C-alpha positions as a printed Julia matrix, in Angstrom:
261×3 Matrix{Float64}:
  15.07   40.5   -37.24
  16.65   39.71  -33.88
  13.26   39.6   -32.16
  11.87   37.26  -34.82
  14.92   35.02  -34.47
  14.6    34.95  -30.68
  10.9    34.14  -30.93
  11.68   31.3   -33.32
  14.32   29.88  -30.97
  11.89   30.06  -28.03
   9.2    28.31  -30.05
  11.58   25.56  -31.11
  12.79   25.11  -27.51
   9.22   24.86  -26.2
   8.38   22.35  -28.89
  11.42   20.27  -28.0
  10.53   20.28  -24.3
   6.96   19.24  -24.99
   8.12   16.43  -27.25
  10.23   15.01  -24.42
   7.38   15.0   -21.91
   5.27   11.83  -21.62
   1.95   12.16  -23.41
  -1.07   11.66  -21.19
  -3.86   12.82  -23.51
  -6.28   10.17  -22.28
  -4.67    7.21  -20.58
  -7.92    5.23  -20.43
  -8.3     5.41  -24.21
  -4.63    4.5   -24.6
  -5.05    1.42  -22.41
  -8.07    0.23  -24.37
  -6.45    0.9   -27.75
  -3.25   -0.87  -26.68
  -5.14   -3.75  -25.15
  -2.75   -3.81  -22.19
  -2.75   -2.25  -18.73
   0.75   -1.46  -17.48
   1.0    -1.53  -13.68
   3.89   -0.93  -11.29
   3.82   -3.48   -8.44
   6.1    -4.43   -5.51
   8.29   -7.5    -5.7
   9.8    -7.65   -2.21
   7.04   -6.51    0.16
   4.83   -9.46    1.08
   1.93   -9.87    1.36
   1.39   -6.95   -1.07
   3.87   -8.22   -3.63
   6.59  -10.86   -3.82
   7.94  -13.62   -6.04
   6.39  -17.02   -5.42
   8.01  -20.47   -5.57
   7.05  -20.61   -9.25
   9.02  -17.36   -9.79
   5.82  -15.52  -10.64
   4.66  -12.35   -8.85
   1.99  -12.81   -6.24
   0.31  -10.77   -3.54
  -2.58   -8.47   -2.77
  -1.35   -5.74   -5.12
  -0.89   -8.21   -7.97
  -4.44   -9.5    -7.48
  -5.73   -5.92   -7.42
  -3.92   -5.15  -10.68
  -5.35   -8.32  -12.21
  -8.84   -7.31  -11.08
  -8.57   -3.94  -12.84
  -7.19   -5.46  -16.03
  -9.93   -8.1   -16.11
 -12.67   -5.5   -15.68
 -11.11   -3.32  -18.39
 -10.95   -6.45  -20.58
  -7.28   -5.96  -21.4
  -4.08   -7.88  -20.77
  -1.98   -7.12  -17.7
   1.69   -6.11  -17.89
   3.43   -5.96  -14.5
   6.53   -3.87  -13.81
   8.4    -4.57  -10.54
   9.27   -1.37   -8.65
  10.53   -0.28   -5.25
   9.43    2.52   -2.95
  11.85    4.97   -4.59
  11.04    4.55   -8.27
   7.35    3.63   -8.23
   6.04    7.21   -8.59
   8.63    8.24  -11.25
   7.65    5.18  -13.29
   4.12    6.57  -13.37
   4.91   10.23  -14.05
   7.29    9.38  -16.9
   4.73    7.21  -18.64
   6.41    3.84  -18.12
   3.24    2.53  -16.47
  -0.42    3.49  -16.44
  -0.99    2.86  -12.72
   0.94    2.28   -9.51
  -0.43   -0.46   -7.27
   2.4    -0.85   -4.81
   1.26   -0.48   -1.18
   1.11    3.24   -1.97
   0.11    5.52    0.88
  -1.2     9.06    0.47
   0.58   12.15    1.75
   0.56   15.86    0.83
   3.83   15.71   -1.11
   2.67   12.82   -3.29
  -0.7    14.48   -3.86
   1.11   17.35   -5.53
   2.54   14.95   -8.12
  -0.1    12.25   -8.72
  -3.74   11.5    -8.0
  -5.06    8.69   -5.84
  -7.99    6.32   -6.18
 -10.21    5.35   -3.31
  -8.48    3.02   -0.82
  -8.51   -0.67   -1.73
  -6.82   -2.22    1.33
  -5.83   -1.29    4.88
  -2.33   -0.59    6.08
  -1.92    0.42    9.66
   0.15    0.2    12.79
  -1.47   -1.18   15.89
  -1.25   -3.17   19.08
  -2.07   -6.83   18.49
  -2.64   -9.75   20.81
  -4.55  -13.0    21.41
  -8.18  -12.82   20.26
  -9.43  -13.32   23.83
  -7.31  -10.5    25.3
  -9.6    -7.82   26.76
  -7.95   -4.72   25.27
 -10.38   -2.04   24.11
  -8.78    1.22   25.21
  -5.29    2.51   25.93
  -6.0     2.22   29.66
  -6.45   -1.53   29.19
  -2.72   -1.74   28.39
  -1.86   -1.04   32.03
  -0.07   -3.99   33.55
   0.67   -5.47   30.11
   4.01   -6.01   28.37
   4.22   -5.04   24.71
   7.03   -5.99   22.36
   8.09   -3.46   19.74
  11.02   -2.89   17.41
  13.27   -0.16   18.77
  13.07    3.13   16.88
  10.36    1.96   14.47
   7.33    4.13   13.78
   5.2     1.9    15.98
   7.68    2.4    18.83
   7.34    6.17   18.49
   3.55    6.05   18.19
   3.09    3.69   21.13
   5.49    5.64   23.34
   3.53    8.83   22.65
   0.18    7.42   23.77
   0.93    4.61   26.23
  -0.39    5.28   29.74
   1.67    4.78   32.87
   1.88    1.16   33.9
   2.61   -0.28   30.46
   5.9    -2.12   29.96
   7.28   -1.54   26.47
   9.89   -4.18   25.72
  12.05   -3.02   22.82
  13.95   -5.34   20.49
  16.57   -4.53   17.89
  14.82   -6.06   14.86
  11.41   -7.28   13.69
  12.31  -10.96   13.98
  13.2   -10.59   17.67
  10.02   -8.59   18.29
   7.95  -11.33   16.66
   9.83  -14.13   18.41
   9.13  -12.59   21.83
   5.4   -12.61   21.12
   5.38  -16.14   19.71
   7.33  -17.42   22.72
   4.88  -15.83   25.14
   7.54  -13.53   26.61
   5.17  -10.57   26.15
   1.41  -10.15   26.25
   1.05   -8.04   23.13
   2.97   -6.83   20.1
   2.98   -3.43   18.4
   3.64   -3.57   14.67
   2.07   -3.26   11.23
  -0.81   -5.38   10.0
   1.38   -6.95    7.31
   3.7    -8.29   10.01
   0.72  -10.09   11.49
   0.53  -12.2     8.35
   4.09  -13.39    8.98
   3.2   -14.28   12.56
   0.12  -16.22   11.53
   2.21  -18.24    9.07
   4.84  -19.02   11.69
   2.49  -20.0    14.49
  -1.2   -20.46   13.63
  -1.95  -21.16   17.31
  -0.9   -17.66   18.36
  -2.37  -15.54   15.58
  -2.64  -11.97   16.88
  -5.81   -9.94   16.52
  -5.82   -6.15   16.38
  -6.64   -4.56   19.72
  -5.8    -0.88   19.23
  -4.98    1.08   16.1
  -2.01    3.44   16.45
  -1.76    4.88   12.95
  -3.97    4.4     9.9
  -2.49    4.64    6.39
  -4.56    2.7     3.82
  -3.2     2.02    0.34
  -4.38    3.5    -2.95
  -3.93    3.16   -6.69
  -1.72    5.92   -8.08
  -2.92    7.66  -11.25
  -1.28   10.43  -13.26
  -2.55   13.97  -12.85
  -5.04   15.11  -15.47
  -6.58   11.67  -15.99
 -10.14   11.97  -14.65
 -11.48    9.27  -16.99
  -8.96    6.65  -15.87
  -9.3     7.66  -12.2
 -13.09    7.44  -12.36
 -12.92    4.04  -14.03
 -10.53    2.68  -11.41
 -12.81    3.94   -8.64
 -15.85    2.39  -10.31
 -14.13   -0.99  -10.52
 -12.93   -0.8    -6.91
 -16.41    0.18   -5.69
 -17.97   -2.76   -7.53
 -15.28   -5.11   -6.16
 -15.99   -3.91   -2.64
 -19.73   -4.41   -3.14
 -19.4    -7.94   -4.53
 -16.85   -9.04   -1.94
 -13.79   -9.27   -4.2
 -11.76   -6.81   -2.11
 -12.83   -8.62    1.06
 -11.66  -11.91   -0.45
  -8.25  -10.42   -1.25
  -7.91   -9.04    2.29
  -8.78  -12.38    3.85
  -6.36  -14.22    1.56
  -3.36  -11.95    1.89
  -3.88   -9.98    5.12
  -5.72  -12.72    7.02
  -8.42  -10.32    8.12
 -11.55   -8.66    6.72
 -11.65   -5.12    5.37
 -12.23   -2.44    8.0
 -15.78   -1.15    8.01
 -14.57    2.41    7.44
 -12.35    1.65    4.42
């Protein structure tokens, strides 16, 4: 009697736990049946996602989400997220996809799956288009501005040859201002920062000279959803082939897609 009672309690407990877990039987079928694609997007990380003057979300990630929804022939429902809650929003079933400048790393790969990359995100050394910088040795004799303690500071310090002057500033605005004012030859930062520079001073738009760290962005998909993941990859592949992804990169990142993306 006691064993039967214990077995019953265990069965009821297991049932309760399962009922509280988000159901992900087939998210692609759910999206089509619902007629809406729910996507987590950034709201304060331009040019990937921000709020425009009309108070509507805009950015590369928003356009990517819209592309997927259009190809799936469903409506798009955007959910603003930050770097902390974007993955939990996906795993708890609040959204179907995460399109929020999401990079891939081993810890995240244990929790969710990733599409093919849809846009670049990298740290590099940038400078005037006519600057002859092709290798690290070409940095000798140059002055490079960088934000103190940032990842690009660490990466550049690790690889810079002797003869390079690294001029460190306390914040991104000061780092940018030094480049715009011509106080330094080059600037080390992320490609998204280059968009800010190009908007501030179109006459001194920096071009990438050397890549320090490559971390492209991906669409996040729940584990166990091969149909939805395959569909997302199919749409992204077609968008790359027809130039849609290139158009987004030129609009929001002010540069074409890398050949190896």
